[in-house]
N, C-alpha and C positions, 0 to 999 in steps of 0.2 A: 311261271322261267322266273321269276326273284328265287324262289326258296332252291330251284335247282342250281340258279347265279349262287347264291349262298352255300351248296353246298361242293358244290365244283372248287369253289376260291378253297375252305372249310377243305377238302382232300390233299387240295396243289399244296398248305399253309402245311400242313400234317405229315403229309409225307417227304416235305424241306427239313422238319424239324427232327422227324426224327432220323436223316439218313446222313444230316449236317448237322446237329445238337450232338440226339441221348446215343447211337449207336455207337459213333466214333468215340467219343467221351470213356466209353467199358472199352471198345478194344482197345485205346496204345495210350489209356490211364491204369486199368486196370486190371492187366495182360500180366501177368506174375510169373515174369519167364525166369528169373532167378531157382524161384524154389515148386514153382510146378503154380497152376491151378488159374486164380484169383486175389488181388492183394486183399484185403481184408475190414480197408477201410480209407478214407480221405475226409480230412473232416468241413467243417464247415466252413473256411479259411482257405479250401482247397489246399491243406497240406497231407502229402501222405505217409501212411505210414506201415513203411514195413510190414514188421512184427505184430500184426495185430491179428486179432486172432478171422481163421473161416469160418463163417457160417451159413449154415443146412439152406436155409431162406433164400441167403446173397444166391448162392451158387444154384441153385435149381429152380430160382429168378433168371437167372442168365442163360440159362440154360432152355427153357421155358420162349423167350425176347428172341432169341439169332434164332431157337431152331420157324417160331413161328413168323419172324421176317425171312432168314430165307427160304420156306415155301411161296409166300406172297411176295416176293421180291427176288427171288434167286439170283442171290450174290454170293458169289465160293466165300469171300471174305465172311461173311457171316457164319457161311455151313461150318467154317475154320475155323470161328471162338464154340458155337455149339458142340464141336463135337470135341475140344476141350475141356468143356462144359461136363458134356457126357462123360469122358473120362476118369474127369477127378471124382464124379459122383462118386460114379462105379467100382474108380480102384481106392479109394480114397475115403466116400463116408460111408458105401454101406457097408454094414457091420456082419460077415459070411459069417462069423459064429452063431448070433442071434437073431440075424436077421432085422430091416431093417438101415435107417440112414440115423449114423447121429449127431447132436444139434447144434454142436462146433467140435473145432479141428484148432491147434496152433499152425504158423503160420508156414511152418514147413510140415503141416500137414499127419500132425498125429492127433488120435483121438485127446478133446480133451475135457471136455466133457459132454457127456457117451446116457445120459438119457434120451428116450422114445418120446419126443412130443412128435402128439399124429399130427397136428397142422402143418411140421416140418416133410411126414410121410407123403401126404397129400400133395405140396408142393414136388416134390422127385417124382410123382408120378406125375405130373400136371408137367415138367418139364420134358418127359424120359418118352411119355405120349406122347407127346407136341414132336419129339424128334423122328418117331416113329410115323407122326401123321407124317415129318416133310420127306421123310428121305426111304422108305420104305422099311430102317434097319431092325433086324431081329432082336440081335443081343437086345438095344435102348424098350423094345416091348414088354420083351421075354423081361426084364426089371422089371419096368413097372407092374406086369402079374405078379411078380413076386412080393411085390411092397405092394398090390390091393390085397392081395389072402395072404399077407399078413396081419393088416390091420384090423380085415374080420377076421381073423382066429383073434386076433390080445385083444382088440378095439371095440372093438361092440360089443355094445350088451342087448345082449338075444332074449333077455326077464321085462325089459323097461324102454329097451330102445333106445338111438342113438349111440354114438362111438364119447369112445372115457377120452379124455384131455389128454393126457401125460402116463407115463414109468420109466423104472427104471433100466438101463439097457437091455436087462435076461426077461424084461417084462412084463417086471410085480407090479405091484403099486406100490407110488411115489406119494411119499406127503406130500412136497408140494404140484401144484398141478399147471399155475399159471408159465401163460407164454409168455409176461412179459412183464414189471415190473408194476406197472398200471391197471393190472389183468386182477381181479378175483380172485381166492384159491377157490374153485370148486368147480367140479367132474364134469361139467357143461358147459360148452359155448357155442353159440352165436359163430361164431369167427370160426374157430376148426370148422363148422358143421359145412357153413360157404367157404369154406376153403378143401372139401370135402370133396362136396356135391362137382364146384369146380372141375376137379381135376374126374372124378366118376365118369362129368361127361363128354370131356377130351377122351378117358379114352377108352368109352363108349364107340365114339368116331372110327378106331382102329381095330378098337376087341369087339361081336355082337354074342356076346358072352351073355348068359342066361340070367344068371346068380347078379351079374354086374348090371343086368338093367333091371333086374327087382329092389337090389339095393339103390339104386338110382330113385327109383318111382318111389320106393324111401324113404328117400333122403327129401321129397318135395312133400310126400306126404306127410315131414317133422316141421315143416316151413311153414304152410301151412294151417296144419292143427297144434303144433307147440312151439314152435317160433315166435312165432308170429301173432303181435297182442294186438287180440278182434278189435276195442275196445278205443286203440289209435294208431290201428295202425304201421306200429312202429315196432319193430320186430326185439324182444326183448333177448338181452343177451348173455348170460348168465345166471344157469340153473347148475338143481342137484339134481341126487341119479335119478328123482324123483321126477325133473320136469318141472320141482317148486323152482320161484323165481320173487325177486323183488322190483322188477320192473323199473329201476330207479334210473337209469341211466338211455339218453334215446342217444347215437350216431347217428348225425347224415345220412356219412360218411359210408356207412356201415349199409342204411337202407340205400341209395341209390346202387350202391355194389349191387348187392342181392337183387333190388328189381330187374335186372338185367339178366343178371347168373342164373335167374328161378326160369326165367322165360327162356334161356338158353337152352340148358337141360329137358323145357319139356320139347322146345320145338331139336331139339336132339334126336329127342325117343320117337318125333313121329308121327306121336300119338292122337287123333284131331283130338278127339273126347279129354282126353286130361291136357291140351293146349285151352279149350273153350275154359275147363273151370280154374285155369291157370291166369290166362290174361287176366280178367278180372281184378287179383288177387297185384299183377304187376304196375296197374295202374294206381293201385291204392295204396299201397307202398312207394312209389318214386311220390306220386300225390302229398302224403305223410314227411316224409322228406325235403320238402319245396320247407314246408318250415325254417328250415335250418338258411336258404334262402339270402343275400344281395341282392340292393336292388341292379348291383353292375355282373351281376352272376352266379359271382365268391357265392363259395359254400360254409361257412360256420362247420365248427368239430361239433363238439357236444354238449347237452345238456342234462345235469344232475337233478329231477326234476325236485328229488327228496331233502334238498337244498336250498332249493333255486336259485341256481347257478345255473352259469353259462359256458362252454370256453369258446372262443369268437376267434381264437388263431384258425388262421386257414394254411390249411396242409395243403402239399403237392396231391399226395394220392388221393382225395376228397375233390381237388376240384378233377381229377385224370378222370376222376369215374361219373362225378356229374355230365362232366361230357356226355359220355359215353349212353349215361342210361337215358339224359335228356334224347339224344339222339335215339335212340333205342325205341323210346317215345310219341318222334318224328315219323320213323320209319314204318313199323309196323301199325301204328294206332292213330296217324293223317295231324298229330298233334302240330300243328306249329308255332304255334306258344314256347313248345319246349325247346323245338329246334331254336329260337330265338334266343330262348336260354342257354343251350349248352354254347352256339356264339358268343353272346355276353363274356361264359367264362373262360371261353378263347383266347379270346381279348383279355380278362383279367388273367390270364395266365403267359399268356407274351408280354403286358406291359411287366409284372408284377414277381414272378415264378421261375421265369428262364432267365437264369442267365446264359446270356445272347456275351462274355467275356471268354468266359474258362468254359461254359458247356455243361451238360446237362438241367437238372431245377433245381435249384435251392426248394430245403426243408420245408418253409412253410413262410407265410409273414403274420408278423406281431397283428395284436390286436390295436399297437400307433401306430401301423404303415410300416413301420421297421424288418429287414428284411430278417429272419431270425440262420441266424451264422451257429449258433451256440447247435444245432444237429448237423447231424451225415451231410453229406452230398456222393458221400455208398460209401454205404459200409452195413452190417449188421441188419435194414429192414430199408434201409434206402437202395436200393432196387432200381435197373429197366422199365420194370413188370409193370404197374402203372401207365404209366405215363407212355411207355412203348406201344404197348395192348390199348392205351389210349389211342393210338396215331393208328394202326394194325387195323383199330374197328371199321372206324372209317374210312383209310383205303378199302379195305375188305366189302364191308354193305354197301359204300359206291363208286365200286372198281364202272 
């Protein structure tokens, strides 16, 4: 009974945060009624930058978030926002000449950086497939399938397995394949594979295609056979074409996020034998991620093992994934201690990360306890996806 009460409280609180804090912020403050789509940036001091570039990741994540919110809560304003995002991605981000979506647009919707980052293709598939799931819309499904076919045609490495990071607009080799300035310039990464696994699982919910199923299964094999470090149970991050890695960085947030996304993919496939193979891996990765926990349930960012250095910044997205990953351990494995960890992290989020005055969540809390206002409140990487998804995962899991 005690844990039922905790879940009821958690569900009530996250639904309130989703519907009164997160989603209204994006509808009211980020909708660009002048140049179309959504504004590209609100900085950490809550200043709107109307001429900021518009990123594919931001727009695809808005599409996913509001599609999922409409599917769960059936509010017409969520459908309106999701449809706006869908139209903008199809009309402006999609490259009709070469396929795929551009990395970024100018504020008025013209191609700015036309490279084809495979991570961005994944999120476009994720958003479009969720819109199709929520509405039955055929156009969204057709575009999601086209993007799947494009990724498989150009990015999938048929000789050495896995997905190559990035290409030019024409899908030719590109020298700088980094997803961001902080990443290593390698041809394969854990992060991109995680965010191909995630949309492929979601697309499979609405499109039971045989090749998609094979590639989804193959992705699980890659995570358990190539990306998972068998010595540490952490996920290695950066690889060359032949899957060699230095394994010097531990990303606690990606570990806990991957634990439940890998589990979700196996559940979507509905194969009991596969599930039995995957579930011990799920638990082990989550346990390894717990090395990054603080006593208050929050989770630190990264550890650089070769330098014996730890980044103790407390990022918004890591805390959101920390809650979901631990709730997943409680729901499927009966781990009551994990639920307590998730509840403590949610309390930390309420106390330190949510901006109760202006809406949405701060980027992070610095190691000295101050709020990070240097980084965006909304922008290329600061989207309603991690925190919105955390809320919706709990709403849906414990409906």
